[in-house]
N, C-alpha and C positions, 0 to 999 in steps of 0.2 A: 707293435707294428711300426714300420718305418713310415714317416711322413716326409714328403719331399721338402718341407720347409725346415726340417731339423738340421742343425749344424752338426755334421758328422766328422769332418776332417779337422785335425789340429791346424791352427792358423799358420804354422811355420812349415807345413809340408808342401813340397812342390809336386803337383800332379804332372806326370810326364807322358805325353802321347808316345805310342810305340815308335813312331818315326823319328823321334828325337834321340833315341838310344844311339843311333849312328853318330850324330853330332856329339853326344857325350863322350863317345870313344875317341874323338879327335882331341879332347882335352886330357891333360895329365892329372890324374887323381892318385894320391899316394896309395890308395886302397880301393880297388874296384871289386868289392865283395857284394854278394846278394843272397837273399833268402827267397825261395820260391814257395808261395802258399797256394793251396788248391792246385798242386803241381801237375796233376794228371800223370801222363806217361813221360813227362819231362821235356816236351818240345820247346817250351820257352827257356828252360834251363840250358838246353843244348845250344840254342841260338845265342844266348848270353855268353856261354863258355866259348863258342866259336868266335865271338867278338872280343875275347880277351878278358872276360869277367871270371872271377873265382866264386863258385858256389860254396856256401857255408852249410846249408841244410835245405831240405825240401819237405813239405808237409802235404800228404795226400791220404785220403781216407780209404780209397778203393784198393784192396790188396793186389788185384791183378795189374792195375795201372802202376802202383808202386813197385811191383816186381819188375815191370818193364823199365821204369826209371832206374831202378837199382842195377839191372843187368847192363843197361846202356851207359850209365853215367857214374857208377860206383864200383863196378867189378871188372872193368875192361881197360879202357884207355886212360893212362895216367894223366895225360895233358888235358883231358876232359873229365874231371872228377871233382867231387865235392870234398871240401876240407871239413868233414863231419865232426862235430863235437862229441866227446865221449859221454856226455850226460844225456844225449837224446838217441834212443834206440833207432837203428836203421831198419825201420818197419813202418807199415801203414799206420796212420794216426789221423784223427780229425783235428781241425784247427782249434775247436773248442777244448778238446782234451789237451792239446799242446799248450794252450793258454792256462788251463787250470792246473795241470800237473807240473809244468816247467816254468812258471811265471818268473821266479827268482833268477833262473838261468837266462831266460830271454832278456830280462832287464840288464844283465851283465853284458849283453851284446851292444848296449847303447854306445854310440860313438865308434863302433867297429864295423858297422854295416853301411855300405854306400847306397844300396838299393833294395827295396822290398818289391818283389814282382809277384804277379799271380792273377788268376781269373776266378773270383768267387762265382758260384752258380748263378745263372742268369735266367733260368726257365720261367720263374715267376714274374720277371720284369719284361720279358721279351714280347714285343708286339707281333712277332712271327708265331708265337704260341698262344696259350690260353690267357696270359697276362693275369695271373691270379694273385690278388692281394693277400690271400690266406695261405699261400705256399710257404711252408716253414723254411725253405731254403733262402727266402728273401732276407732273412735276418743275418745270414752268414757273412755278408760283407762287413757287418759291424764287428765281427771277430777279427777280420782282416785289419780294420781300423784300430782295434785294440792292440794288435801286434805292432802296428806302426807307431802308436803312442808309446809303447814300452821301449822299442828299439831306437826310435827317432832317427831314421836314415836320412841321408841327404835327398834321396829321390824315391818316389813311389811310382810304380808302373802297375796300373790296375786295368786288366782287360775285361770289358763287359759290354753290355748292349746299351743303346741310347735310353731305353726305358728305365734304367736304374735311377735316372734323374727326373723321371716324369711322375706326375701325380696319378694316383689311382682314382678314377671317376666311374661311378655306376657300372652296370653290367659286369660285376665282379672284377673291376680293374681296367677294363678296356678304356682307352682314352686317346685323345689327340695328344701330341707331344708338347707338354708345357715344361720345357727344359729349364733348368737353373744351372748357374755356374757352381761347380763343386769346388769349395775351397774358400 
């Protein structure tokens, strides 16, 4: 179980608020590439591609969401398309399976990826919902962090709720927000 006092982020990772992506695009990087984890139907990937970033791959477990992502960003418009590696099948896949089955390939992306983006599930952390410390999805952000550690990108964009940094207290996790700085 995640404890809000655990050190989860590698020390050298820069946590990037979404609003900063615009400013990043004003700078020149030799390689503006990204991986999208927990990609859903590809909305974040679409925005990044529209801003001039090159998608390398996306990981999404839901087959229907991945089908939408594939239709919109892999089978249609050449200027908005992933530069998909041959070793990773273009189909739905969980982030945990991605890590376990393709770890050596993922590690070879080290130094080649500028940004890892994504939104791990937040239902168990959200104060708008049940805020359940026992929700199995709560641990999935750790898989996101494992990919970050393997790839070592320049930037990390993680979309989530404020509750991801809050302690779980009584009442199955309901709490006031005791936020901590991530990083």
